[in-house]
N, CA, C and O of each residue as an XYZ file, in Angstrom:
828
protein
N     -31.991    -45.007   -102.606
C     -30.718    -45.572   -103.064
C     -29.840    -44.490   -103.655
O     -28.617    -44.519   -103.513
N     -30.475    -43.527   -104.323
C     -29.688    -42.451   -104.925
C     -28.922    -41.673   -103.866
O     -27.775    -41.288   -104.091
N     -29.555    -41.432   -102.690
C     -28.884    -40.723   -101.603
C     -27.712    -41.544   -101.093
O     -26.641    -41.000   -100.822
N     -27.908    -42.862   -100.960
C     -26.833    -43.732   -100.495
C     -25.670    -43.723   -101.464
O     -24.511    -43.704   -101.051
N     -25.979    -43.737   -102.771
C     -24.918    -43.698   -103.776
C     -24.115    -42.420   -103.651
O     -22.887    -42.442   -103.735
N     -24.805    -41.299   -103.451
C     -24.115    -40.020   -103.368
C     -23.198    -39.997   -102.147
O     -22.093    -39.460   -102.218
N     -23.642    -40.572   -101.030
C     -22.819    -40.606    -99.822
C     -21.566    -41.425   -100.057
O     -20.481    -41.039    -99.622
N     -21.703    -42.567   -100.750
C     -20.536    -43.390   -101.060
C     -19.577    -42.618   -101.939
O     -18.365    -42.637   -101.722
N     -20.129    -41.935   -102.938
C     -19.282    -41.188   -103.867
C     -18.500    -40.097   -103.158
O     -17.314    -39.903   -103.427
N     -19.158    -39.385   -102.255
C     -18.477    -38.304   -101.550
C     -17.387    -38.852   -100.632
O     -16.340    -38.224   -100.472
N     -17.622    -40.012   -100.032
C     -16.649    -40.594    -99.116
C     -15.379    -41.013    -99.834
O     -14.282    -40.866    -99.296
N     -15.523    -41.538   -101.059
C     -14.385    -42.092   -101.767
C     -13.944    -41.242   -102.944
O     -13.213    -41.720   -103.812
N     -14.377    -39.992   -102.986
C     -14.028    -39.123   -104.112
C     -12.529    -39.088   -104.355
O     -11.746    -38.906   -103.423
N     -12.126    -39.264   -105.627
C     -10.709    -39.239   -105.957
C     -10.114    -37.858   -105.765
O      -8.896    -37.723   -105.653
N     -10.960    -36.816   -105.724
C     -10.461    -35.482   -105.454
C     -10.109    -35.281   -103.990
O      -9.496    -34.275   -103.633
N     -10.491    -36.230   -103.135
C     -10.219    -36.131   -101.701
C      -9.371    -37.315   -101.230
O      -9.599    -37.882   -100.161
N      -8.384    -37.669   -102.063
C      -7.483    -38.780   -101.748
C      -8.227    -40.103   -101.659
O      -8.445    -40.647   -100.577
N      -8.603    -40.593   -102.806
C      -9.299    -41.862   -102.954
C      -8.483    -42.996   -102.327
O      -7.253    -42.958   -102.357
N      -9.142    -43.987   -101.768
C      -8.451    -45.161   -101.252
C      -7.791    -45.888   -102.421
O      -8.443    -46.197   -103.419
N      -6.497    -46.158   -102.288
C      -5.754    -46.698   -103.420
C      -5.388    -48.167   -103.261
O      -4.754    -48.734   -104.152
N      -5.766    -48.799   -102.157
C      -5.406    -50.204   -101.962
C      -6.032    -51.097   -103.020
O      -5.477    -52.138   -103.370
N      -7.214    -50.680   -103.540
C      -7.895    -51.505   -104.535
C      -7.342    -51.269   -105.940
O      -7.708    -51.981   -106.876
N      -6.466    -50.282   -106.096
C      -5.891    -49.967   -107.408
C      -4.524    -50.617   -107.502
O      -3.615    -50.256   -106.754
N      -4.364    -51.569   -108.408
C      -3.120    -52.312   -108.549
C      -2.407    -51.918   -109.845
O      -3.022    -51.461   -110.808
N      -1.095    -52.114   -109.829
C      -0.303    -51.860   -111.033
C      -0.191    -53.129   -111.863
O      -0.202    -54.242   -111.336
N      -0.084    -52.939   -113.161
C       0.149    -54.050   -114.080
C       1.093    -53.574   -115.171
O       0.964    -52.450   -115.654
N       2.037    -54.415   -115.562
C       2.919    -54.048   -116.665
C       2.101    -53.966   -117.949
O       1.145    -54.715   -118.152
N       2.509    -53.031   -118.811
C       1.695    -52.759   -119.996
C       2.598    -52.414   -121.164
O       3.634    -51.774   -120.984
N       2.211    -52.835   -122.366
C       2.969    -52.562   -123.577
C       2.567    -51.184   -124.111
O       1.734    -51.071   -125.010
N       3.171    -50.148   -123.541
C       2.823    -48.787   -123.935
C       3.267    -48.478   -125.363
O       2.579    -47.747   -126.076
N       4.400    -49.022   -125.787
C       4.915    -48.715   -127.120
C       3.914    -49.095   -128.206
O       3.716    -48.347   -129.163
N       3.293    -50.243   -128.059
C       2.308    -50.671   -129.054
C       1.091    -49.760   -129.054
O       0.526    -49.461   -130.105
N       0.693    -49.323   -127.863
C      -0.463    -48.445   -127.770
C      -0.164    -47.082   -128.379
O      -1.034    -46.473   -129.002
N       1.089    -46.592   -128.197
C       1.463    -45.304   -128.769
C       1.515    -45.369   -130.294
O       1.239    -44.379   -130.971
N       1.870    -46.539   -130.830
C       1.943    -46.694   -132.275
C       0.568    -46.839   -132.909
O       0.387    -46.556   -134.093
N      -0.392    -47.278   -132.116
C      -1.726    -47.531   -132.649
C      -2.425    -46.226   -133.020
O      -2.166    -45.180   -132.425
N      -3.299    -46.299   -133.994
C      -4.073    -45.130   -134.392
C      -5.141    -44.843   -133.337
O      -5.473    -45.697   -132.515
N      -5.667    -43.627   -133.382
C      -6.722    -43.249   -132.433
C      -7.914    -44.189   -132.593
O      -8.215    -44.615   -133.709
N      -8.593    -44.518   -131.500
C      -9.726    -45.440   -131.586
C     -10.791    -44.961   -132.571
O     -11.108    -43.773   -132.641
N     -11.332    -45.910   -133.327
C     -12.423    -45.603   -134.248
C     -13.711    -45.367   -133.460
O     -13.861    -45.875   -132.349
N     -14.648    -44.594   -134.036
C     -15.941    -44.426   -133.359
C     -16.632    -45.767   -133.126
O     -16.551    -46.667   -133.962
N     -17.301    -45.893   -132.001
C     -18.073    -47.088   -131.678
C     -19.547    -46.734   -131.786
O     -20.083    -46.001   -130.956
N     -20.189    -47.254   -132.804
C     -21.588    -46.918   -133.061
C     -21.804    -45.402   -133.050
O     -22.806    -44.899   -132.544
N     -20.832    -44.696   -133.625
C     -20.961    -43.248   -133.758
C     -20.391    -42.440   -132.620
O     -20.377    -41.211   -132.691
N     -19.908    -43.105   -131.547
C     -19.400    -42.400   -130.368
C     -17.875    -42.343   -130.408
O     -17.215    -43.372   -130.550
N     -17.316    -41.133   -130.281
C     -15.876    -40.924   -130.219
C     -15.550    -40.138   -128.952
O     -16.241    -39.177   -128.611
N     -14.492    -40.554   -128.259
C     -14.077    -39.858   -127.040
C     -12.632    -39.401   -127.187
O     -11.759    -40.196   -127.536
N     -12.378    -38.123   -126.922
C     -11.034    -37.557   -126.924
C     -10.781    -36.921   -125.558
O     -11.691    -36.363   -124.946
N      -9.536    -37.011   -125.089
C      -9.209    -36.443   -123.783
C      -7.955    -35.585   -123.857
O      -7.125    -35.733   -124.753
N      -7.843    -34.685   -122.889
C      -6.641    -33.885   -122.672
C      -6.386    -33.852   -121.168
O      -7.293    -33.566   -120.386
N      -5.148    -34.145   -120.766
C      -4.808    -34.176   -119.342
C      -3.833    -33.061   -119.004
O      -2.932    -32.761   -119.786
N      -4.012    -32.444   -117.834
C      -3.101    -31.397   -117.387
C      -3.125    -31.318   -115.870
O      -4.173    -31.509   -115.254
N      -1.974    -31.037   -115.261
C      -1.939    -30.867   -113.805
C      -2.566    -29.543   -113.402
O      -2.522    -28.567   -114.150
N      -3.148    -29.522   -112.215
C      -3.736    -28.300   -111.655
C      -2.989    -27.968   -110.366
O      -3.458    -28.318   -109.282
N      -1.838    -27.301   -110.457
C      -1.021    -27.063   -109.258
C      -1.678    -26.140   -108.249
O      -1.305    -26.127   -107.076
N      -2.671    -25.357   -108.710
C      -3.304    -24.417   -107.782
C      -4.354    -25.095   -106.910
O      -4.818    -24.507   -105.934
N      -4.731    -26.310   -107.245
C      -5.723    -27.033   -106.467
C      -5.092    -27.628   -105.214
O      -3.887    -27.877   -105.175
N      -5.907    -27.852   -104.198
C      -5.427    -28.473   -102.964
C      -6.416    -29.561   -102.554
O      -7.536    -29.230   -102.164
N      -6.057    -30.846   -102.623
C      -4.742    -31.338   -103.038
C      -4.526    -31.166   -104.543
O      -5.478    -31.008   -105.309
N      -3.249    -31.201   -104.949
C      -2.918    -31.038   -106.359
C      -3.539    -32.190   -107.157
O      -3.506    -33.346   -106.736
N      -4.097    -31.851   -108.299
C      -4.811    -32.845   -109.088
C      -4.334    -32.856   -110.529
O      -3.690    -31.918   -110.997
N      -4.663    -33.934   -111.218
C      -4.577    -33.991   -112.670
C      -6.008    -33.911   -113.193
O      -6.868    -34.696   -112.792
N      -6.252    -32.978   -114.073
C      -7.588    -32.842   -114.667
C      -7.590    -33.513   -116.033
O      -6.784    -33.183   -116.903
N      -8.494    -34.445   -116.207
C      -8.672    -35.128   -117.485
C      -9.951    -34.579   -118.114
O     -11.059    -34.910   -117.691
N      -9.780    -33.743   -119.121
C     -10.925    -33.148   -119.818
C     -11.357    -34.084   -120.949
O     -10.537    -34.502   -121.766
N     -12.643    -34.404   -120.988
C     -13.146    -35.322   -122.015
C     -14.134    -34.633   -122.948
O     -14.857    -33.714   -122.564
N     -14.137    -35.109   -124.175
C     -15.082    -34.644   -125.190
C     -15.678    -35.867   -125.880
O     -14.952    -36.714   -126.400
N     -16.991    -35.950   -125.880
C     -17.686    -37.046   -126.542
C     -18.428    -36.484   -127.748
O     -19.310    -35.636   -127.614
N     -18.052    -36.974   -128.934
C     -18.673    -36.541   -130.187
C     -19.481    -37.691   -130.756
O     -19.080    -38.852   -130.677
N     -20.633    -37.347   -131.336
C     -21.524    -38.376   -131.854
C     -21.824    -38.137   -133.322
O     -22.205    -37.034   -133.714
N     -21.650    -39.177   -134.135
C     -21.933    -39.089   -135.574
C     -22.849    -40.219   -136.024
O     -22.964    -40.483   -137.220
N     -23.496    -40.881   -135.084
C     -24.362    -42.013   -135.412
C     -25.738    -41.588   -135.893
O     -26.004    -40.398   -136.057
N     -26.616    -42.566   -136.120
C     -27.925    -42.273   -136.714
C     -28.956    -41.682   -135.754
O     -29.830    -40.923   -136.172
N     -28.857    -42.023   -134.483
C     -29.874    -41.510   -133.560
C     -29.533    -40.086   -133.154
O     -28.360    -39.727   -133.066
N     -30.526    -39.299   -132.915
C     -30.306    -37.936   -132.443
C     -31.458    -37.543   -131.532
O     -32.620    -37.663   -131.922
N     -31.151    -37.068   -130.308
C     -29.786    -36.849   -129.807
C     -29.204    -38.129   -129.204
O     -29.905    -39.120   -128.998
N     -27.886    -38.071   -128.925
C     -27.235    -39.120   -128.163
C     -27.457    -38.852   -126.682
O     -27.217    -37.744   -126.204
N     -27.914    -39.867   -125.958
C     -28.023    -39.801   -124.500
C     -27.095    -40.883   -123.954
O     -27.222    -42.051   -124.323
N     -26.170    -40.508   -123.086
C     -25.170    -41.458   -122.616
C     -24.773    -41.120   -121.183
O     -24.785    -39.955   -120.786
N     -24.424    -42.140   -120.414
C     -24.013    -41.937   -119.026
C     -22.768    -41.055   -118.975
O     -21.807    -41.280   -119.710
N     -22.796    -40.076   -118.122
C     -21.688    -39.124   -118.013
C     -20.470    -39.799   -117.374
O     -20.605    -40.437   -116.330
N     -19.266    -39.667   -117.988
C     -18.061    -40.224   -117.363
C     -17.819    -39.610   -115.984
O     -17.842    -38.390   -115.826
N     -17.589    -40.457   -115.002
C     -17.361    -39.970   -113.639
C     -16.752    -41.071   -112.793
O     -17.169    -42.226   -112.880
N     -15.758    -40.720   -111.966
C     -15.229    -41.651   -110.972
C     -15.937    -41.483   -109.638
O     -15.853    -42.359   -108.777
N     -16.627    -40.379   -109.460
C     -17.169    -40.036   -108.152
C     -18.639    -40.401   -108.004
O     -19.154    -40.416   -106.886
N     -19.327    -40.697   -109.108
C     -20.715    -41.122   -109.039
C     -20.752    -42.644   -108.951
O     -20.138    -43.336   -109.763
N     -21.464    -43.147   -107.976
C     -21.514    -44.587   -107.765
C     -22.285    -45.265   -108.888
O     -23.449    -44.948   -109.130
N     -21.628    -46.204   -109.576
C     -22.253    -46.925   -110.679
C     -21.842    -48.385   -110.621
O     -21.154    -48.808   -109.692
N     -22.264    -49.151   -111.612
C     -21.843    -50.538   -111.719
C     -20.342    -50.594   -112.010
O     -19.768    -49.603   -112.461
N     -19.694    -51.747   -111.758
C     -18.238    -51.832   -111.919
C     -17.757    -51.437   -113.311
O     -18.294    -51.885   -114.323
N     -16.741    -50.594   -113.337
C     -16.020    -50.221   -114.548
C     -16.887    -49.558   -115.618
O     -16.575    -49.641   -116.806
N     -17.958    -48.912   -115.211
C     -18.662    -48.093   -116.196
C     -17.779    -46.909   -116.597
O     -17.878    -46.401   -117.714
N     -16.926    -46.481   -115.683
C     -15.881    -45.495   -116.000
C     -14.593    -45.957   -115.335
O     -14.606    -46.344   -114.167
N     -13.492    -45.920   -116.054
C     -12.212    -46.021   -115.362
C     -11.128    -45.304   -116.155
O     -11.116    -45.294   -117.385
N     -10.212    -44.699   -115.386
C      -9.097    -43.947   -115.943
C      -7.812    -44.708   -115.660
O      -7.568    -45.131   -114.530
N      -6.989    -44.881   -116.694
C      -5.718    -45.578   -116.544
C      -4.561    -44.613   -116.759
O      -4.531    -43.858   -117.731
N      -3.606    -44.653   -115.827
C      -2.377    -43.872   -115.948
C      -1.234    -44.822   -116.300
O      -1.206    -45.964   -115.841
N      -0.291    -44.344   -117.117
C       0.842    -45.145   -117.560
C       2.129    -44.380   -117.263
O       2.247    -43.198   -117.587
N       3.094    -45.067   -116.641
C       4.390    -44.444   -116.346
C       5.478    -45.521   -116.431
O       5.236    -46.693   -116.142
N       6.684    -45.095   -116.834
C       7.811    -46.012   -116.996
C       8.664    -45.983   -115.734
O       9.042    -44.914   -115.254
N       8.967    -47.181   -115.194
C       9.752    -47.299   -113.969
C      11.239    -47.400   -114.234
O      11.679    -47.339   -115.382
N      12.012    -47.555   -113.176
C      13.466    -47.656   -113.291
C      13.894    -48.863   -114.118
O      14.958    -48.845   -114.737
N      13.071    -49.913   -114.134
C      13.408    -51.105   -114.906
C      13.062    -50.949   -116.381
O      13.209    -51.885   -117.167
N      12.593    -49.734   -116.750
C      12.240    -49.379   -118.127
C      10.983    -50.094   -118.620
O      10.700    -50.096   -119.818
N      10.238    -50.692   -117.713
C       8.931    -51.243   -118.050
C       7.851    -50.215   -117.753
O       7.976    -49.401   -116.838
N       6.793    -50.271   -118.544
C       5.665    -49.371   -118.312
C       4.674    -50.051   -117.376
O       4.401    -51.245   -117.496
N       4.137    -49.261   -116.434
C       3.157    -49.769   -115.489
C       1.873    -48.961   -115.604
O       1.881    -47.733   -115.688
N       0.774    -49.702   -115.604
C      -0.553    -49.085   -115.712
C      -1.274    -49.150   -114.370
O      -1.325    -50.197   -113.724
N      -1.830    -48.008   -113.966
C      -2.666    -47.936   -112.765
C      -4.057    -47.502   -113.189
O      -4.237    -46.389   -113.686
N      -5.049    -48.373   -112.998
C      -6.412    -48.086   -113.435
C      -7.291    -47.738   -112.238
O      -7.435    -48.531   -111.308
N      -7.868    -46.558   -112.273
C      -8.767    -46.082   -111.216
C     -10.213    -46.304   -111.663
O     -10.658    -45.680   -112.626
N     -10.951    -47.178   -110.982
C     -12.345    -47.411   -111.363
C     -13.287    -46.422   -110.689
O     -12.926    -45.740   -109.730
N     -14.504    -46.366   -111.218
C     -15.532    -45.554   -110.563
C     -15.896    -46.154   -109.214
O     -15.659    -47.335   -108.960
N     -16.470    -45.334   -108.361
C     -17.002    -45.809   -107.081
C     -18.134    -46.789   -107.375
O     -18.963    -46.541   -108.251
N     -18.168    -47.899   -106.643
C     -19.168    -48.928   -106.918
C     -20.491    -48.622   -106.248
O     -20.545    -48.169   -105.104
N     -21.553    -48.880   -106.988
C     -22.900    -48.724   -106.470
C     -23.277    -49.939   -105.633
O     -22.718    -51.022   -105.805
N     -24.220    -49.749   -104.735
C     -24.754    -50.886   -103.980
C     -25.802    -51.633   -104.801
O     -26.249    -52.716   -104.423
N     -26.186    -51.040   -105.928
C     -27.152    -51.696   -106.806
C     -26.462    -52.848   -107.514
O     -25.333    -52.694   -107.980
N     -27.115    -53.995   -107.604
C     -26.578    -55.127   -108.338
C     -27.012    -54.998   -109.790
O     -28.206    -54.949   -110.085
N     -26.048    -54.944   -110.689
C     -26.369    -54.773   -112.099
C     -26.520    -53.304   -112.436
O     -26.261    -52.442   -111.596
N     -26.941    -53.007   -113.670
C     -27.068    -51.618   -114.107
C     -27.989    -50.821   -113.184
O     -29.109    -51.246   -112.901
N     -27.523    -49.690   -112.727
C     -28.297    -48.882   -111.804
C     -29.384    -48.072   -112.508
O     -29.283    -47.793   -113.703
N     -30.402    -47.703   -111.775
C     -31.442    -46.823   -112.301
C     -31.065    -45.396   -111.924
O     -31.444    -44.903   -110.861
N     -30.322    -44.743   -112.797
C     -29.722    -43.463   -112.457
C     -30.640    -42.320   -112.844
O     -31.421    -42.424   -113.791
N     -30.537    -41.228   -112.100
C     -31.351    -40.051   -112.374
C     -30.864    -39.343   -113.638
O     -29.753    -39.590   -114.106
N     -31.703    -38.460   -114.185
C     -31.400    -37.819   -115.471
C     -30.109    -37.017   -115.435
O     -29.419    -36.920   -116.450
N     -29.765    -36.435   -114.274
C     -28.565    -35.599   -114.218
C     -27.273    -36.416   -114.314
O     -26.185    -35.841   -114.365
N     -27.378    -37.741   -114.337
C     -26.202    -38.586   -114.502
C     -25.859    -38.813   -115.975
O     -24.849    -39.439   -116.295
N     -26.708    -38.301   -116.867
C     -26.521    -38.502   -118.292
C     -26.243    -37.177   -118.990
O     -26.605    -36.110   -118.493
N     -25.597    -37.259   -120.148
C     -25.446    -36.086   -120.998
C     -26.203    -36.338   -122.300
O     -26.351    -37.476   -122.744
N     -26.673    -35.250   -122.894
C     -27.400    -35.322   -124.157
C     -26.661    -34.492   -125.190
O     -26.378    -33.316   -124.959
N     -26.348    -35.093   -126.324
C     -25.576    -34.426   -127.367
C     -26.238    -34.662   -128.715
O     -26.548    -35.798   -129.073
N     -26.451    -33.594   -129.455
C     -27.030    -33.728   -130.782
C     -26.010    -34.319   -131.744
O     -24.805    -34.275   -131.496
N     -26.505    -34.866   -132.834
C     -25.636    -35.480   -133.833
C     -24.642    -34.451   -134.360
O     -25.006    -33.314   -134.661
N     -23.374    -34.867   -134.468
C     -22.256    -34.051   -134.928
C     -21.900    -32.930   -133.963
O     -21.158    -32.015   -134.322
N     -22.416    -32.991   -132.748
C     -22.025    -32.041   -131.711
C     -21.208    -32.775   -130.644
O     -21.095    -34.000   -130.669
N     -20.641    -32.006   -129.706
C     -19.714    -32.560   -128.719
C     -20.164    -32.225   -127.302
O     -20.456    -31.072   -126.986
N     -20.214    -33.243   -126.461
C     -20.449    -33.046   -125.042
C     -19.120    -33.008   -124.304
O     -18.212    -33.777   -124.622
N     -18.995    -32.117   -123.317
C     -17.711    -31.916   -122.649
C     -17.852    -32.011   -121.129
O     -18.919    -31.775   -120.564
N     -16.738    -32.363   -120.495
C     -16.683    -32.399   -119.046
C     -15.266    -32.730   -118.604
O     -14.345    -32.733   -119.421
N     -15.084    -33.008   -117.321
C     -13.745    -33.344   -116.832
C     -13.842    -34.232   -115.603
O     -14.868    -34.287   -114.925
N     -12.740    -34.927   -115.338
C     -12.582    -35.748   -114.144
C     -11.250    -35.374   -113.503
O     -10.229    -35.327   -114.191
N     -11.241    -35.108   -112.209
C     -10.023    -34.792   -111.470
C      -9.553    -36.006   -110.680
O     -10.350    -36.710   -110.060
N      -8.245    -36.237   -110.715
C      -7.639    -37.316   -109.923
C      -6.514    -36.708   -109.094
O      -5.640    -36.033   -109.638
N      -6.526    -36.938   -107.796
C      -5.505    -36.385   -106.913
C      -4.137    -36.991   -107.223
O      -4.006    -38.210   -107.339
N      -3.127    -36.148   -107.356
C      -1.771    -36.627   -107.634
C      -1.269    -37.506   -106.488
O      -0.501    -38.439   -106.722
N      -1.688    -37.226   -105.266
C      -1.322    -38.087   -104.133
C      -1.745    -39.532   -104.390
O      -1.018    -40.468   -104.059
N      -2.926    -39.702   -104.983
C      -3.422    -41.046   -105.252
C      -2.588    -41.745   -106.318
O      -2.275    -42.929   -106.195
N      -2.235    -41.010   -107.356
C      -1.411    -41.578   -108.426
C      -0.058    -42.009   -107.861
O       0.400    -43.126   -108.098
N       0.574    -41.102   -107.109
C       1.891    -41.396   -106.515
C       1.821    -42.606   -105.591
O       2.680    -43.486   -105.650
N       0.799    -42.653   -104.737
C       0.708    -43.736   -103.766
C       0.582    -45.090   -104.445
O       1.187    -46.065   -104.000
N      -0.196    -45.159   -105.512
C      -0.363    -46.426   -106.215
C       0.975    -46.906   -106.758
O       1.324    -48.076   -106.603
N       1.724    -46.013   -107.392
C       3.002    -46.410   -107.983
C       4.050    -46.732   -106.924
O       4.718    -47.764   -106.997
N       4.188    -45.854   -105.949
C       5.260    -46.027   -104.960
C       4.993    -47.179   -103.993
O       5.929    -47.849   -103.556
N       3.739    -47.412   -103.661
C       3.424    -48.488   -102.717
C       3.465    -49.853   -103.389
O       3.847    -50.839   -102.759
N       3.076    -49.923   -104.655
C       3.036    -51.208   -105.344
C       4.372    -51.590   -105.985
O       4.680    -52.775   -106.115
N       5.161    -50.599   -106.382
C       6.441    -50.867   -107.036
C       7.529    -49.962   -106.434
O       8.051    -49.091   -107.129
N       7.876    -50.155   -105.157
C       8.853    -49.264   -104.508
C      10.247    -49.328   -105.107
O      11.034    -48.398   -104.928
N      10.571    -50.404   -105.814
C      11.889    -50.499   -106.451
C      11.957    -49.724   -107.761
O      13.041    -49.455   -108.278
N      10.808    -49.371   -108.287
C      10.764    -48.687   -109.573
C      10.263    -47.249   -109.497
O      10.489    -46.459   -110.414
N       9.580    -46.909   -108.397
C       9.044    -45.556   -108.237
C       9.245    -45.125   -106.796
O       9.077    -45.923   -105.873
N       9.604    -43.863   -106.602
C       9.743    -43.352   -105.244
C       9.356    -41.884   -105.214
O       9.092    -41.263   -106.244
N       9.333    -41.353   -104.007
C       8.847    -39.998   -103.787
C       9.703    -38.940   -104.468
O       9.190    -37.890   -104.855
N      10.995    -39.199   -104.620
C      11.926    -38.148   -105.031
C      12.295    -38.197   -106.508
O      12.822    -37.221   -107.041
N      12.031    -39.311   -107.175
C      12.362    -39.444   -108.589
C      11.077    -39.548   -109.402
O      10.361    -40.547   -109.343
N      10.809    -38.505   -110.150
C       9.554    -38.403   -110.871
C       9.684    -39.025   -112.262
O      10.666    -38.749   -112.952
N       8.745    -39.845   -112.695
C       8.778    -40.335   -114.080
C       8.807    -39.173   -115.070
O       8.213    -38.122   -114.831
N       9.509    -39.380   -116.187
C       9.659    -38.297   -117.166
C       8.330    -37.840   -117.741
O       8.118    -36.651   -117.975
N       7.444    -38.786   -117.964
C       6.174    -38.449   -118.592
C       5.125    -39.463   -118.175
O       5.415    -40.632   -117.924
N       3.892    -38.972   -118.112
C       2.747    -39.830   -117.853
C       1.824    -39.818   -119.064
O       1.765    -38.850   -119.823
N       1.114    -40.915   -119.216
C       0.034    -40.977   -120.206
C      -1.237    -41.379   -119.478
O      -1.195    -42.005   -118.419
N      -2.368    -41.008   -120.063
C      -3.646    -41.346   -119.446
C      -4.639    -41.722   -120.536
O      -4.592    -41.220   -121.658
N      -5.542    -42.628   -120.161
C      -6.562    -43.129   -121.070
C      -7.870    -43.258   -120.298
O      -7.874    -43.618   -119.121
N      -8.971    -42.962   -120.965
C     -10.296    -43.047   -120.354
C     -11.096    -44.127   -121.079
O     -11.247    -44.084   -122.300
N     -11.599    -45.081   -120.326
C     -12.432    -46.137   -120.905
C     -13.802    -46.142   -120.220
O     -13.917    -45.947   -119.010
N     -14.828    -46.369   -121.032
C     -16.182    -46.319   -120.505
C     -16.997    -47.492   -121.024
O     -16.839    -47.932   -122.163
N     -17.866    -47.983   -120.163
C     -18.746    -49.094   -120.519
C     -20.110    -48.878   -119.883
O     -20.503    -49.645   -119.004
N     -20.842    -47.850   -120.307
C     -22.139    -47.572   -119.684
C     -23.118    -48.716   -119.901
O     -23.241    -49.248   -121.004
N     -23.809    -49.084   -118.832
C     -24.749    -50.202   -118.862
C     -26.206    -49.750   -118.765
O     -27.114    -50.458   -119.202
N     -26.418    -48.580   -118.195
C     -27.786    -48.147   -117.902
C     -28.418    -47.422   -119.083
O     -27.829    -46.503   -119.651
N     -29.620    -47.846   -119.443
C     -30.412    -47.146   -120.459
C     -31.188    -45.969   -119.871
O     -31.764    -45.175   -120.615
N     -31.207    -45.851   -118.544
C     -31.959    -44.760   -117.921
C     -33.456    -44.879   -118.089
O     -34.159    -43.870   -118.135
N     -33.957    -46.109   -118.182
C     -35.379    -46.311   -118.472
C     -36.281    -45.757   -117.386
O     -37.354    -45.228   -117.676
N     -35.847    -45.877   -116.126
C     -36.691    -45.385   -115.037
C     -36.771    -43.868   -115.021
O     -37.641    -43.293   -114.367
N     -35.853    -43.214   -115.748
C     -35.898    -41.746   -115.871
C     -36.516    -41.320   -117.208
O     -36.450    -40.151   -117.589
N     -37.107    -42.272   -117.902
C     -37.753    -41.954   -119.167
C     -36.779    -41.745   -120.307
O     -37.097    -41.055   -121.276
N     -35.573    -42.343   -120.203
C     -34.552    -42.147   -121.220
C     -34.351    -43.425   -122.032
O     -34.823    -44.497   -121.651
N     -33.658    -43.300   -123.134
C     -33.227    -44.440   -123.939
C     -31.751    -44.214   -124.252
O     -31.386    -43.866   -125.376
N     -30.914    -44.416   -123.244
C     -29.501    -44.055   -123.339
C     -28.699    -45.109   -124.080
O     -29.061    -46.284   -124.130
N     -27.585    -44.641   -124.662
C     -26.640    -45.499   -125.392
C     -25.883    -46.363   -124.399
O     -25.495    -45.889   -123.331
N     -25.671    -47.629   -124.742
C     -24.834    -48.511   -123.934
C     -23.807    -49.181   -124.837
O     -24.031    -49.333   -126.038
N     -22.689    -49.580   -124.258
C     -21.629    -50.207   -125.029
C     -20.286    -49.989   -124.374
O     -20.215    -49.646   -123.194
N     -19.216    -50.186   -125.129
C     -17.855    -49.999   -124.634
C     -17.089    -49.109   -125.596
O     -17.117    -49.324   -126.808
N     -16.405    -48.110   -125.057
C     -15.578    -47.266   -125.910
C     -14.407    -46.723   -125.110
O     -14.420    -46.713   -123.879
N     -13.384    -46.267   -125.847
C     -12.131    -45.823   -125.234
C     -11.694    -44.514   -125.872
O     -11.967    -44.250   -127.043
N     -11.014    -43.706   -125.079
C     -10.451    -42.470   -125.598
C      -9.088    -42.737   -126.223
O      -8.579    -43.858   -126.188
N      -8.516    -41.702   -126.785
C      -7.122    -41.738   -127.199
C      -6.232    -41.603   -125.960
O      -6.736    -41.480   -124.844
N      -4.916    -41.626   -126.156
C      -3.967    -41.381   -125.067
C      -3.637    -39.900   -124.992
O      -3.520    -39.230   -126.018
N      -3.489    -39.395   -123.785
C      -3.051    -38.012   -123.590
C      -1.833    -38.014   -122.672
O      -1.833    -38.691   -121.643
N      -0.796    -37.262   -123.036
C       0.439    -37.182   -122.245
C       0.435    -35.930   -121.376
O      -0.128    -34.902   -121.754
N       1.065    -36.025   -120.210
C       1.249    -34.851   -119.363
C       2.507    -35.059   -118.531
O       2.991    -36.182   -118.387
N       3.030    -33.972   -117.986
C       4.210    -34.018   -117.146
C       3.928    -33.333   -115.821
O       3.122    -32.406   -115.740
N       4.604    -33.803   -114.791
C       4.501    -33.207   -113.474
C       5.867    -32.627   -113.085
O       6.911    -33.158   -113.464
N       5.838    -31.556   -112.341
C       7.095    -31.008   -111.805
C       7.407    -31.610   -110.442
O       8.545    -31.556   -109.975
N       6.392    -32.181   -109.810
C       6.577    -32.830   -108.504
C       5.372    -33.695   -108.219
O       4.267    -33.403   -108.676
N       5.584    -34.778   -107.450
C       4.421    -35.509   -106.943
C       4.579    -35.791   -105.450
O       4.001    -36.738   -104.918
N       5.383    -34.941   -104.780
C       5.559    -35.060   -103.336
C       4.294    -34.623   -102.620
O       4.240    -34.649   -101.390
């Protein structure tokens, strides 16, 4: 099953122009989210992100760098690694982009992880998890092709977004809901729901 999951992940990798028909736009109250304070730790887990375009990549991507810090009682923290390209249960990882359209409404596009063929929490191998000691930080990144971001906005809301008029600013948020304890790999991983802060970035083009 692990081999099958990897094949699915490679086929639908967001770095290789992920299929965007399943990604829909929804209006979102961005102003309230911007006013809100950074998310509090969830059982000791805090996630912070930084987003930046990578113009030298082909296709051009947005890199979302994540940092997971742990201040809870257990040590070390073992938790499923954030990833859109590893096949897992629904919404164990998803990245949401926010942009304001011509109608001055904010629209959210949420990219979920590739779905596993396993029903329910998957039995993932050890390399799918990260281990972080208490008060230390685990780091990594997720790349999303700008073509995919543009296609979701322009195809779903053509009256508000188009190829030639770029939104002034984008925001991004990372949400995670790991379900697997990794028991078949001899692990006792953290499970729950947590969210990162918002990170802003700008593009010079999304053609």
